[in-house]
mmCIF file of the N, C-alpha and C atoms, coordinates in Angstrom:
data_MODEL
# 
_entry.id   MODEL 
# 
loop_
_atom_site.group_PDB 
_atom_site.id 
_atom_site.type_symbol 
_atom_site.label_atom_id 
_atom_site.label_alt_id 
_atom_site.label_comp_id 
_atom_site.label_asym_id 
_atom_site.label_entity_id 
_atom_site.label_seq_id 
_atom_site.pdbx_PDB_ins_code 
_atom_site.Cartn_x 
_atom_site.Cartn_y 
_atom_site.Cartn_z 
_atom_site.occupancy 
_atom_site.B_iso_or_equiv 
_atom_site.pdbx_formal_charge 
_atom_site.auth_seq_id 
_atom_site.auth_comp_id 
_atom_site.auth_asym_id 
_atom_site.auth_atom_id 
_atom_site.pdbx_PDB_model_num 
ATOM 1   N N  . MET A 1 1  ? -58.516 25.016 46.924 1.00 0.00 ? 1  MET A N  1 
ATOM 2   C CA . MET A 1 1  ? -59.716 25.379 46.202 1.00 0.00 ? 1  MET A CA 1 
ATOM 3   C C  . MET A 1 1  ? -60.356 26.629 46.776 1.00 0.00 ? 1  MET A C  1 
ATOM 4   N N  . HIS A 1 2  ? -60.421 26.722 48.115 1.00 0.00 ? 2  HIS A N  1 
ATOM 5   C CA . HIS A 1 2  ? -61.191 27.840 48.635 1.00 0.00 ? 2  HIS A CA 1 
ATOM 6   C C  . HIS A 1 2  ? -60.470 29.170 48.557 1.00 0.00 ? 2  HIS A C  1 
ATOM 7   N N  . SER A 1 3  ? -59.227 29.200 48.068 1.00 0.00 ? 3  SER A N  1 
ATOM 8   C CA . SER A 1 3  ? -58.593 30.508 47.930 1.00 0.00 ? 3  SER A CA 1 
ATOM 9   C C  . SER A 1 3  ? -59.283 31.331 46.839 1.00 0.00 ? 3  SER A C  1 
ATOM 10  N N  . GLU A 1 4  ? -59.527 30.763 45.664 1.00 0.00 ? 4  GLU A N  1 
ATOM 11  C CA . GLU A 1 4  ? -60.254 31.484 44.612 1.00 0.00 ? 4  GLU A CA 1 
ATOM 12  C C  . GLU A 1 4  ? -61.720 31.642 45.003 1.00 0.00 ? 4  GLU A C  1 
ATOM 13  N N  . PHE A 1 5  ? -62.308 30.584 45.506 1.00 0.00 ? 5  PHE A N  1 
ATOM 14  C CA . PHE A 1 5  ? -63.698 30.619 45.966 1.00 0.00 ? 5  PHE A CA 1 
ATOM 15  C C  . PHE A 1 5  ? -63.861 31.688 47.049 1.00 0.00 ? 5  PHE A C  1 
ATOM 16  N N  . GLY A 1 6  ? -62.978 31.692 48.024 1.00 0.00 ? 6  GLY A N  1 
ATOM 17  C CA . GLY A 1 6  ? -63.033 32.660 49.112 1.00 0.00 ? 6  GLY A CA 1 
ATOM 18  C C  . GLY A 1 6  ? -62.742 34.081 48.666 1.00 0.00 ? 6  GLY A C  1 
ATOM 19  N N  . ARG A 1 7  ? -61.968 34.223 47.595 1.00 0.00 ? 7  ARG A N  1 
ATOM 20  C CA . ARG A 1 7  ? -61.642 35.559 47.070 1.00 0.00 ? 7  ARG A CA 1 
ATOM 21  C C  . ARG A 1 7  ? -62.842 36.183 46.382 1.00 0.00 ? 7  ARG A C  1 
ATOM 22  N N  . ILE A 1 8  ? -63.604 35.386 45.637 1.00 0.00 ? 8  ILE A N  1 
ATOM 23  C CA . ILE A 1 8  ? -64.708 35.957 44.871 1.00 0.00 ? 8  ILE A CA 1 
ATOM 24  C C  . ILE A 1 8  ? -66.045 35.905 45.596 1.00 0.00 ? 8  ILE A C  1 
ATOM 25  N N  . LEU A 1 9  ? -66.214 34.956 46.513 1.00 0.00 ? 9  LEU A N  1 
ATOM 26  C CA . LEU A 1 9  ? -67.508 34.772 47.176 1.00 0.00 ? 9  LEU A CA 1 
ATOM 27  C C  . LEU A 1 9  ? -68.072 36.047 47.807 1.00 0.00 ? 9  LEU A C  1 
ATOM 28  N N  . PRO A 1 10 ? -67.290 36.811 48.555 1.00 0.00 ? 10 PRO A N  1 
ATOM 29  C CA . PRO A 1 10 ? -67.885 37.973 49.225 1.00 0.00 ? 10 PRO A CA 1 
ATOM 30  C C  . PRO A 1 10 ? -68.028 39.217 48.350 1.00 0.00 ? 10 PRO A C  1 
ATOM 31  N N  . THR A 1 11 ? -67.753 39.092 47.053 1.00 0.00 ? 11 THR A N  1 
ATOM 32  C CA . THR A 1 11 ? -67.886 40.254 46.178 1.00 0.00 ? 11 THR A CA 1 
ATOM 33  C C  . THR A 1 11 ? -69.210 40.198 45.430 1.00 0.00 ? 11 THR A C  1 
ATOM 34  N N  . ARG A 1 12 ? -69.854 41.326 45.340 1.00 0.00 ? 12 ARG A N  1 
ATOM 35  C CA . ARG A 1 12 ? -71.188 41.389 44.749 1.00 0.00 ? 12 ARG A CA 1 
ATOM 36  C C  . ARG A 1 12 ? -71.215 40.837 43.324 1.00 0.00 ? 12 ARG A C  1 
ATOM 37  N N  . ASP A 1 13 ? -70.175 41.134 42.536 1.00 0.00 ? 13 ASP A N  1 
ATOM 38  C CA . ASP A 1 13 ? -70.148 40.716 41.137 1.00 0.00 ? 13 ASP A CA 1 
ATOM 39  C C  . ASP A 1 13 ? -69.321 39.451 40.912 1.00 0.00 ? 13 ASP A C  1 
ATOM 40  N N  . LEU A 1 14 ? -68.888 38.811 41.986 1.00 0.00 ? 14 LEU A N  1 
ATOM 41  C CA . LEU A 1 14 ? -68.075 37.588 41.922 1.00 0.00 ? 14 LEU A CA 1 
ATOM 42  C C  . LEU A 1 14 ? -66.805 37.786 41.091 1.00 0.00 ? 14 LEU A C  1 
ATOM 43  N N  . ASP A 1 15 ? -66.207 38.972 41.239 1.00 0.00 ? 15 ASP A N  1 
ATOM 44  C CA . ASP A 1 15 ? -64.990 39.263 40.488 1.00 0.00 ? 15 ASP A CA 1 
ATOM 45  C C  . ASP A 1 15 ? -63.769 39.464 41.388 1.00 0.00 ? 15 ASP A C  1 
ATOM 46  N N  . GLY A 1 16 ? -63.958 39.349 42.694 1.00 0.00 ? 16 GLY A N  1 
ATOM 47  C CA . GLY A 1 16 ? -62.838 39.467 43.615 1.00 0.00 ? 16 GLY A CA 1 
ATOM 48  C C  . GLY A 1 16 ? -62.488 40.888 44.014 1.00 0.00 ? 16 GLY A C  1 
ATOM 49  N N  . VAL A 1 17 ? -63.226 41.864 43.503 1.00 0.00 ? 17 VAL A N  1 
ATOM 50  C CA . VAL A 1 17 ? -63.010 43.267 43.874 1.00 0.00 ? 17 VAL A CA 1 
ATOM 51  C C  . VAL A 1 17 ? -64.343 43.876 44.285 1.00 0.00 ? 17 VAL A C  1 
ATOM 52  N N  . GLY A 1 18 ? -64.278 44.979 45.033 1.00 0.00 ? 18 GLY A N  1 
ATOM 53  C CA . GLY A 1 18 ? -65.488 45.608 45.527 1.00 0.00 ? 18 GLY A CA 1 
ATOM 54  C C  . GLY A 1 18 ? -66.446 45.972 44.408 1.00 0.00 ? 18 GLY A C  1 
ATOM 55  N N  . PRO A 1 19 ? -67.680 46.151 44.763 1.00 0.00 ? 19 PRO A N  1 
ATOM 56  C CA . PRO A 1 19 ? -68.223 46.216 46.121 1.00 0.00 ? 19 PRO A CA 1 
ATOM 57  C C  . PRO A 1 19 ? -68.358 44.824 46.745 1.00 0.00 ? 19 PRO A C  1 
ATOM 58  N N  . TYR A 1 20 ? -68.227 44.809 48.069 1.00 0.00 ? 20 TYR A N  1 
ATOM 59  C CA . TYR A 1 20 ? -68.295 43.577 48.835 1.00 0.00 ? 20 TYR A CA 1 
ATOM 60  C C  . TYR A 1 20 ? -69.649 43.440 49.526 1.00 0.00 ? 20 TYR A C  1 
ATOM 61  N N  . LEU A 1 21 ? -70.024 42.200 49.790 1.00 0.00 ? 21 LEU A N  1 
ATOM 62  C CA . LEU A 1 21 ? -71.210 41.925 50.593 1.00 0.00 ? 21 LEU A CA 1 
ATOM 63  C C  . LEU A 1 21 ? -70.904 42.246 52.049 1.00 0.00 ? 21 LEU A C  1 
ATOM 64  N N  . ASP A 1 22 ? -71.919 42.487 52.835 1.00 0.00 ? 22 ASP A N  1 
ATOM 65  C CA . ASP A 1 22 ? -71.756 42.758 54.256 1.00 0.00 ? 22 ASP A CA 1 
ATOM 66  C C  . ASP A 1 22 ? -71.372 41.454 54.969 1.00 0.00 ? 22 ASP A C  1 
ATOM 67  N N  . PRO A 1 23 ? -70.185 41.380 55.583 1.00 0.00 ? 23 PRO A N  1 
ATOM 68  C CA . PRO A 1 23 ? -69.761 40.141 56.239 1.00 0.00 ? 23 PRO A CA 1 
ATOM 69  C C  . PRO A 1 23 ? -70.591 39.784 57.467 1.00 0.00 ? 23 PRO A C  1 
ATOM 70  N N  . LEU A 1 24 ? -71.356 40.724 57.989 1.00 0.00 ? 24 LEU A N  1 
ATOM 71  C CA . LEU A 1 24 ? -72.200 40.443 59.141 1.00 0.00 ? 24 LEU A CA 1 
ATOM 72  C C  . LEU A 1 24 ? -73.480 39.713 58.746 1.00 0.00 ? 24 LEU A C  1 
ATOM 73  N N  . GLU A 1 25 ? -73.781 39.730 57.463 1.00 0.00 ? 25 GLU A N  1 
ATOM 74  C CA . GLU A 1 25 ? -74.992 39.082 56.957 1.00 0.00 ? 25 GLU A CA 1 
ATOM 75  C C  . GLU A 1 25 ? -74.642 37.741 56.318 1.00 0.00 ? 25 GLU A C  1 
ATOM 76  N N  . PRO A 1 26 ? -75.590 36.803 56.328 1.00 0.00 ? 26 PRO A N  1 
ATOM 77  C CA . PRO A 1 26 ? -75.348 35.516 55.664 1.00 0.00 ? 26 PRO A CA 1 
ATOM 78  C C  . PRO A 1 26 ? -75.147 35.701 54.157 1.00 0.00 ? 26 PRO A C  1 
ATOM 79  N N  . ILE A 1 27 ? -74.300 34.867 53.580 1.00 0.00 ? 27 ILE A N  1 
ATOM 80  C CA . ILE A 1 27 ? -74.140 34.878 52.130 1.00 0.00 ? 27 ILE A CA 1 
ATOM 81  C C  . ILE A 1 27 ? -75.207 33.943 51.559 1.00 0.00 ? 27 ILE A C  1 
ATOM 82  N N  . PRO A 1 28 ? -76.026 34.446 50.657 1.00 0.00 ? 28 PRO A N  1 
ATOM 83  C CA . PRO A 1 28 ? -77.119 33.630 50.111 1.00 0.00 ? 28 PRO A CA 1 
ATOM 84  C C  . PRO A 1 28 ? -76.613 32.399 49.353 1.00 0.00 ? 28 PRO A C  1 
ATOM 85  N N  . ARG A 1 29 ? -77.394 31.333 49.390 1.00 0.00 ? 29 ARG A N  1 
ATOM 86  C CA . ARG A 1 29 ? -77.023 30.080 48.720 1.00 0.00 ? 29 ARG A CA 1 
ATOM 87  C C  . ARG A 1 29 ? -76.781 30.301 47.232 1.00 0.00 ? 29 ARG A C  1 
ATOM 88  N N  . LYS A 1 30 ? -77.591 31.139 46.595 1.00 0.00 ? 30 LYS A N  1 
ATOM 89  C CA . LYS A 1 30 ? -77.415 31.406 45.163 1.00 0.00 ? 30 LYS A CA 1 
ATOM 90  C C  . LYS A 1 30 ? -76.036 32.013 44.892 1.00 0.00 ? 30 LYS A C  1 
ATOM 91  N N  . GLN A 1 31 ? -75.582 32.921 45.752 1.00 0.00 ? 31 GLN A N  1 
ATOM 92  C CA . GLN A 1 31 ? -74.256 33.533 45.624 1.00 0.00 ? 31 GLN A CA 1 
ATOM 93  C C  . GLN A 1 31 ? -73.175 32.462 45.791 1.00 0.00 ? 31 GLN A C  1 
ATOM 94  N N  . ILE A 1 32 ? -73.373 31.581 46.767 1.00 0.00 ? 32 ILE A N  1 
ATOM 95  C CA . ILE A 1 32 ? -72.413 30.499 47.013 1.00 0.00 ? 32 ILE A CA 1 
ATOM 96  C C  . ILE A 1 32 ? -72.319 29.590 45.793 1.00 0.00 ? 32 ILE A C  1 
ATOM 97  N N  . GLU A 1 33 ? -73.447 29.213 45.234 1.00 0.00 ? 33 GLU A N  1 
ATOM 98  C CA . GLU A 1 33 ? -73.461 28.322 44.073 1.00 0.00 ? 33 GLU A CA 1 
ATOM 99  C C  . GLU A 1 33 ? -72.826 28.974 42.852 1.00 0.00 ? 33 GLU A C  1 
ATOM 100 N N  . ARG A 1 34 ? -73.086 30.259 42.645 1.00 0.00 ? 34 ARG A N  1 
ATOM 101 C CA . ARG A 1 34 ? -72.479 30.967 41.509 1.00 0.00 ? 34 ARG A CA 1 
ATOM 102 C C  . ARG A 1 34 ? -70.972 31.088 41.684 1.00 0.00 ? 34 ARG A C  1 
ATOM 103 N N  . ALA A 1 35 ? -70.526 31.403 42.907 1.00 0.00 ? 35 ALA A N  1 
ATOM 104 C CA . ALA A 1 35 ? -69.085 31.507 43.172 1.00 0.00 ? 35 ALA A CA 1 
ATOM 105 C C  . ALA A 1 35 ? -68.407 30.151 42.993 1.00 0.00 ? 35 ALA A C  1 
ATOM 106 N N  . ALA A 1 36 ? -69.076 29.092 43.437 1.00 0.00 ? 36 ALA A N  1 
ATOM 107 C CA . ALA A 1 36 ? -68.527 27.744 43.281 1.00 0.00 ? 36 ALA A CA 1 
ATOM 108 C C  . ALA A 1 36 ? -68.380 27.403 41.799 1.00 0.00 ? 36 ALA A C  1 
ATOM 109 N N  . ALA A 1 37 ? -69.400 27.683 41.016 1.00 0.00 ? 37 ALA A N  1 
ATOM 110 C CA . ALA A 1 37 ? -69.348 27.402 39.579 1.00 0.00 ? 37 ALA A CA 1 
ATOM 111 C C  . ALA A 1 37 ? -68.212 28.186 38.923 1.00 0.00 ? 37 ALA A C  1 
ATOM 112 N N  . ASN A 1 38 ? -68.078 29.457 39.291 1.00 0.00 ? 38 ASN A N  1 
ATOM 113 C CA . ASN A 1 38 ? -67.018 30.295 38.718 1.00 0.00 ? 38 ASN A CA 1 
ATOM 114 C C  . ASN A 1 38 ? -65.627 29.836 39.142 1.00 0.00 ? 38 ASN A C  1 
ATOM 115 N N  . SER A 1 39 ? -65.546 29.133 40.268 1.00 0.00 ? 39 SER A N  1 
ATOM 116 C CA . SER A 1 39 ? -64.259 28.659 40.790 1.00 0.00 ? 39 SER A CA 1 
ATOM 117 C C  . SER A 1 39 ? -63.959 27.224 40.370 1.00 0.00 ? 39 SER A C  1 
ATOM 118 N N  . GLY A 1 40 ? -64.876 26.607 39.637 1.00 0.00 ? 40 GLY A N  1 
ATOM 119 C CA . GLY A 1 40 ? -64.662 25.246 39.193 1.00 0.00 ? 40 GLY A CA 1 
ATOM 120 C C  . GLY A 1 40 ? -64.934 24.187 40.258 1.00 0.00 ? 40 GLY A C  1 
ATOM 121 N N  . ILE A 1 41 ? -65.740 24.537 41.252 1.00 0.00 ? 41 ILE A N  1 
ATOM 122 C CA . ILE A 1 41 ? -66.088 23.600 42.319 1.00 0.00 ? 41 ILE A CA 1 
ATOM 123 C C  . ILE A 1 41 ? -67.332 22.831 41.885 1.00 0.00 ? 41 ILE A C  1 
ATOM 124 N N  . ARG A 1 42 ? -67.242 21.511 41.957 1.00 0.00 ? 42 ARG A N  1 
ATOM 125 C CA . ARG A 1 42 ? -68.372 20.666 41.569 1.00 0.00 ? 42 ARG A CA 1 
ATOM 126 C C  . ARG A 1 42 ? -69.532 20.847 42.548 1.00 0.00 ? 42 ARG A C  1 
ATOM 127 N N  . PRO A 1 43 ? -70.764 20.758 42.057 1.00 0.00 ? 43 PRO A N  1 
ATOM 128 C CA . PRO A 1 43 ? -71.938 20.920 42.923 1.00 0.00 ? 43 PRO A CA 1 
ATOM 129 C C  . PRO A 1 43 ? -71.967 19.963 44.115 1.00 0.00 ? 43 PRO A C  1 
ATOM 130 N N  . ASP A 1 44 ? -71.449 18.758 43.939 1.00 0.00 ? 44 ASP A N  1 
ATOM 131 C CA . ASP A 1 44 ? -71.493 17.779 45.024 1.00 0.00 ? 44 ASP A CA 1 
ATOM 132 C C  . ASP A 1 44 ? -70.488 18.049 46.140 1.00 0.00 ? 44 ASP A C  1 
ATOM 133 N N  . VAL A 1 45 ? -69.589 19.000 45.952 1.00 0.00 ? 45 VAL A N  1 
ATOM 134 C CA . VAL A 1 45 ? -68.618 19.320 47.009 1.00 0.00 ? 45 VAL A CA 1 
ATOM 135 C C  . VAL A 1 45 ? -68.731 20.759 47.507 1.00 0.00 ? 45 VAL A C  1 
ATOM 136 N N  . ILE A 1 46 ? -69.782 21.463 47.082 1.00 0.00 ? 46 ILE A N  1 
ATOM 137 C CA . ILE A 1 46 ? -69.955 22.857 47.508 1.00 0.00 ? 46 ILE A CA 1 
ATOM 138 C C  . ILE A 1 46 ? -70.027 22.953 49.034 1.00 0.00 ? 46 ILE A C  1 
ATOM 139 N N  . ASP A 1 47 ? -70.839 22.122 49.654 1.00 0.00 ? 47 ASP A N  1 
ATOM 140 C CA . ASP A 1 47 ? -71.006 22.217 51.103 1.00 0.00 ? 47 ASP A CA 1 
ATOM 141 C C  . ASP A 1 47 ? -69.689 21.975 51.838 1.00 0.00 ? 47 ASP A C  1 
ATOM 142 N N  . ALA A 1 48 ? -68.884 21.052 51.346 1.00 0.00 ? 48 ALA A N  1 
ATOM 143 C CA . ALA A 1 48 ? -67.579 20.788 51.962 1.00 0.00 ? 48 ALA A CA 1 
ATOM 144 C C  . ALA A 1 48 ? -66.659 22.000 51.801 1.00 0.00 ? 48 ALA A C  1 
ATOM 145 N N  . GLN A 1 49 ? -66.701 22.638 50.645 1.00 0.00 ? 49 GLN A N  1 
ATOM 146 C CA . GLN A 1 49 ? -65.869 23.825 50.420 1.00 0.00 ? 49 GLN A CA 1 
ATOM 147 C C  . GLN A 1 49 ? -66.329 24.998 51.289 1.00 0.00 ? 49 GLN A C  1 
ATOM 148 N N  . VAL A 1 50 ? -67.645 25.146 51.443 1.00 0.00 ? 50 VAL A N  1 
ATOM 149 C CA . VAL A 1 50 ? -68.179 26.200 52.313 1.00 0.00 ? 50 VAL A CA 1 
ATOM 150 C C  . VAL A 1 50 ? -67.744 25.943 53.758 1.00 0.00 ? 50 VAL A C  1 
ATOM 151 N N  . ALA A 1 51 ? -67.817 24.698 54.198 1.00 0.00 ? 51 ALA A N  1 
ATOM 152 C CA . ALA A 1 51 ? -67.394 24.353 55.552 1.00 0.00 ? 51 ALA A CA 1 
ATOM 153 C C  . ALA A 1 51 ? -65.900 24.619 55.737 1.00 0.00 ? 51 ALA A C  1 
ATOM 154 N N  . SER A 1 52 ? -65.100 24.270 54.741 1.00 0.00 ? 52 SER A N  1 
ATOM 155 C CA . SER A 1 52 ? -63.660 24.504 54.814 1.00 0.00 ? 52 SER A CA 1 
ATOM 156 C C  . SER A 1 52 ? -63.343 25.998 54.857 1.00 0.00 ? 52 SER A C  1 
ATOM 157 N N  . LEU A 1 53 ? -64.003 26.771 53.999 1.00 0.00 ? 53 LEU A N  1 
ATOM 158 C CA . LEU A 1 53 ? -63.793 28.221 53.987 1.00 0.00 ? 53 LEU A CA 1 
ATOM 159 C C  . LEU A 1 53 ? -64.235 28.837 55.309 1.00 0.00 ? 53 LEU A C  1 
ATOM 160 N N  . SER A 1 54 ? -65.380 28.409 55.818 1.00 0.00 ? 54 SER A N  1 
ATOM 161 C CA . SER A 1 54 ? -65.879 28.936 57.089 1.00 0.00 ? 54 SER A CA 1 
ATOM 162 C C  . SER A 1 54 ? -64.907 28.635 58.224 1.00 0.00 ? 54 SER A C  1 
ATOM 163 N N  . ALA A 1 55 ? -64.356 27.425 58.252 1.00 0.00 ? 55 ALA A N  1 
ATOM 164 C CA . ALA A 1 55 ? -63.374 27.059 59.282 1.00 0.00 ? 55 ALA A CA 1 
ATOM 165 C C  . ALA A 1 55 ? -62.128 27.924 59.144 1.00 0.00 ? 55 ALA A C  1 
ATOM 166 N N  . HIS A 1 56 ? -61.709 28.162 57.919 1.00 0.00 ? 56 HIS A N  1 
ATOM 167 C CA . HIS A 1 56 ? -60.529 29.001 57.666 1.00 0.00 ? 56 HIS A CA 1 
ATOM 168 C C  . HIS A 1 56 ? -60.760 30.439 58.151 1.00 0.00 ? 56 HIS A C  1 
ATOM 169 N N  . LEU A 1 57 ? -61.958 30.955 57.909 1.00 0.00 ? 57 LEU A N  1 
ATOM 170 C CA . LEU A 1 57 ? -62.286 32.330 58.302 1.00 0.00 ? 57 LEU A CA 1 
ATOM 171 C C  . LEU A 1 57 ? -62.585 32.470 59.792 1.00 0.00 ? 57 LEU A C  1 
ATOM 172 N N  . GLY A 1 58 ? -63.060 31.374 60.396 1.00 0.00 ? 58 GLY A N  1 
ATOM 173 C CA . GLY A 1 58 ? -63.415 31.429 61.813 1.00 0.00 ? 58 GLY A CA 1 
ATOM 174 C C  . GLY A 1 58 ? -64.861 31.818 62.056 1.00 0.00 ? 58 GLY A C  1 
ATOM 175 N N  . TRP A 1 59 ? -65.675 31.857 61.014 1.00 0.00 ? 59 TRP A N  1 
ATOM 176 C CA . TRP A 1 59 ? -67.106 32.135 61.132 1.00 0.00 ? 59 TRP A CA 1 
ATOM 177 C C  . TRP A 1 59 ? -67.823 31.509 59.943 1.00 0.00 ? 59 TRP A C  1 
ATOM 178 N N  . ASP A 1 60 ? -69.072 31.143 60.160 1.00 0.00 ? 60 ASP A N  1 
ATOM 179 C CA . ASP A 1 60 ? -69.859 30.460 59.148 1.00 0.00 ? 60 ASP A CA 1 
ATOM 180 C C  . ASP A 1 60 ? -70.403 31.468 58.153 1.00 0.00 ? 60 ASP A C  1 
ATOM 181 N N  . VAL A 1 61 ? -69.948 31.376 56.907 1.00 0.00 ? 61 VAL A N  1 
ATOM 182 C CA . VAL A 1 61 ? -70.373 32.350 55.900 1.00 0.00 ? 61 VAL A CA 1 
ATOM 183 C C  . VAL A 1 61 ? -71.862 32.250 55.598 1.00 0.00 ? 61 VAL A C  1 
ATOM 184 N N  . THR A 1 62 ? -72.480 31.109 55.906 1.00 0.00 ? 62 THR A N  1 
ATOM 185 C CA . THR A 1 62 ? -73.919 30.969 55.668 1.00 0.00 ? 62 THR A CA 1 
ATOM 186 C C  . THR A 1 62 ? -74.743 31.631 56.769 1.00 0.00 ? 62 THR A C  1 
ATOM 187 N N  . LEU A 1 63 ? -74.091 31.998 57.863 1.00 0.00 ? 63 LEU A N  1 
ATOM 188 C CA . LEU A 1 63 ? -74.785 32.652 58.978 1.00 0.00 ? 63 LEU A CA 1 
ATOM 189 C C  . LEU A 1 63 ? -74.378 34.115 59.145 1.00 0.00 ? 63 LEU A C  1 
ATOM 190 N N  . GLY A 1 64 ? -73.220 34.485 58.639 1.00 0.00 ? 64 GLY A N  1 
ATOM 191 C CA . GLY A 1 64 ? -72.697 35.823 58.827 1.00 0.00 ? 64 GLY A CA 1 
ATOM 192 C C  . GLY A 1 64 ? -71.806 35.882 60.055 1.00 0.00 ? 64 GLY A C  1 
ATOM 193 N N  . ALA A 1 65 ? -71.051 36.948 60.171 1.00 0.00 ? 65 ALA A N  1 
ATOM 194 C CA . ALA A 1 65 ? -70.065 37.086 61.238 1.00 0.00 ? 65 ALA A CA 1 
ATOM 195 C C  . ALA A 1 65 ? -70.594 37.876 62.426 1.00 0.00 ? 65 ALA A C  1 
ATOM 196 N N  . LYS A 1 66 ? -71.890 37.842 62.639 1.00 0.00 ? 66 LYS A N  1 
ATOM 197 C CA . LYS A 1 66 ? -72.478 38.560 63.773 1.00 0.00 ? 66 LYS A CA 1 
ATOM 198 C C  . LYS A 1 66 ? -71.996 37.955 65.081 1.00 0.00 ? 66 LYS A C  1 
ATOM 199 N N  . LYS A 1 67 ? -71.948 38.781 66.095 1.00 0.00 ? 67 LYS A N  1 
ATOM 200 C CA . LYS A 1 67 ? -71.593 38.278 67.417 1.00 0.00 ? 67 LYS A CA 1 
ATOM 201 C C  . LYS A 1 67 ? -72.648 37.299 67.892 1.00 0.00 ? 67 LYS A C  1 
ATOM 202 N N  . LYS A 1 68 ? -72.207 36.277 68.571 1.00 0.00 ? 68 LYS A N  1 
ATOM 203 C CA . LYS A 1 68 ? -73.151 35.316 69.146 1.00 0.00 ? 68 LYS A CA 1 
ATOM 204 C C  . LYS A 1 68 ? -73.864 35.954 70.315 1.00 0.00 ? 68 LYS A C  1 
ATOM 205 N N  . VAL A 1 69 ? -75.147 35.704 70.411 1.00 0.00 ? 69 VAL A N  1 
ATOM 206 C CA . VAL A 1 69 ? -75.937 36.219 71.510 1.00 0.00 ? 69 VAL A CA 1 
ATOM 207 C C  . VAL A 1 69 ? -75.847 35.220 72.656 1.00 0.00 ? 69 VAL A C  1 
ATOM 208 N N  . VAL A 1 70 ? -75.493 35.719 73.828 1.00 0.00 ? 70 VAL A N  1 
ATOM 209 C CA . VAL A 1 70 ? -75.386 34.859 75.004 1.00 0.00 ? 70 VAL A CA 1 
ATOM 210 C C  . VAL A 1 70 ? -76.532 35.210 75.927 1.00 0.00 ? 70 VAL A C  1 
ATOM 211 N N  . LYS A 1 71 ? -77.349 34.207 76.219 1.00 0.00 ? 71 LYS A N  1 
ATOM 212 C CA . LYS A 1 71 ? -78.479 34.432 77.115 1.00 0.00 ? 71 LYS A CA 1 
ATOM 213 C C  . LYS A 1 71 ? -77.989 34.498 78.542 1.00 0.00 ? 71 LYS A C  1 
ATOM 214 N N  . LYS A 1 72 ? -78.493 35.439 79.275 1.00 0.00 ? 72 LYS A N  1 
ATOM 215 C CA . LYS A 1 72 ? -78.180 35.533 80.698 1.00 0.00 ? 72 LYS A CA 1 
ATOM 216 C C  . LYS A 1 72 ? -79.157 34.644 81.453 1.00 0.00 ? 72 LYS A C  1 
ATOM 217 N N  . THR A 1 73 ? -78.620 33.900 82.388 1.00 0.00 ? 73 THR A N  1 
ATOM 218 C CA . THR A 1 73 ? -79.466 32.975 83.142 1.00 0.00 ? 73 THR A CA 1 
ATOM 219 C C  . THR A 1 73 ? -79.845 33.528 84.493 1.00 0.00 ? 73 THR A C  1 
ATOM 220 N N  . GLY A 1 74 ? -79.305 34.663 84.857 1.00 0.00 ? 74 GLY A N  1 
ATOM 221 C CA . GLY A 1 74 ? -79.583 35.231 86.161 1.00 0.00 ? 74 GLY A CA 1 
ATOM 222 C C  . GLY A 1 74 ? -78.616 34.746 87.231 1.00 0.00 ? 74 GLY A C  1 
ATOM 223 N N  . ARG A 1 75 ? -77.775 33.796 86.838 1.00 0.00 ? 75 ARG A N  1 
ATOM 224 C CA . ARG A 1 75 ? -76.751 33.297 87.779 1.00 0.00 ? 75 ARG A CA 1 
ATOM 225 C C  . ARG A 1 75 ? -75.495 34.121 87.639 1.00 0.00 ? 75 ARG A C  1 
ATOM 226 N N  . SER A 1 76 ? -74.783 34.267 88.726 1.00 0.00 ? 76 SER A N  1 
ATOM 227 C CA . SER A 1 76 ? -73.522 35.037 88.692 1.00 0.00 ? 76 SER A CA 1 
ATOM 228 C C  . SER A 1 76 ? -72.368 34.145 88.383 1.00 0.00 ? 76 SER A C  1 
# 
């Protein structure tokens, strides 16, 4: 399921071709819901599909692919 969903989700017009959304920024819920509808994903399984796609990509699409900030504790 997430191959079509994952193909169209990051595109501004949900058509699978550019222009693309910035992968460093979170993908808005409205974009996720529209992509799910266009991909034939039922509303009750959207969150599971987002989790599956995020696991496949290695980063959470709802948070963006920004580097994680690591706090320094002052310890070496």
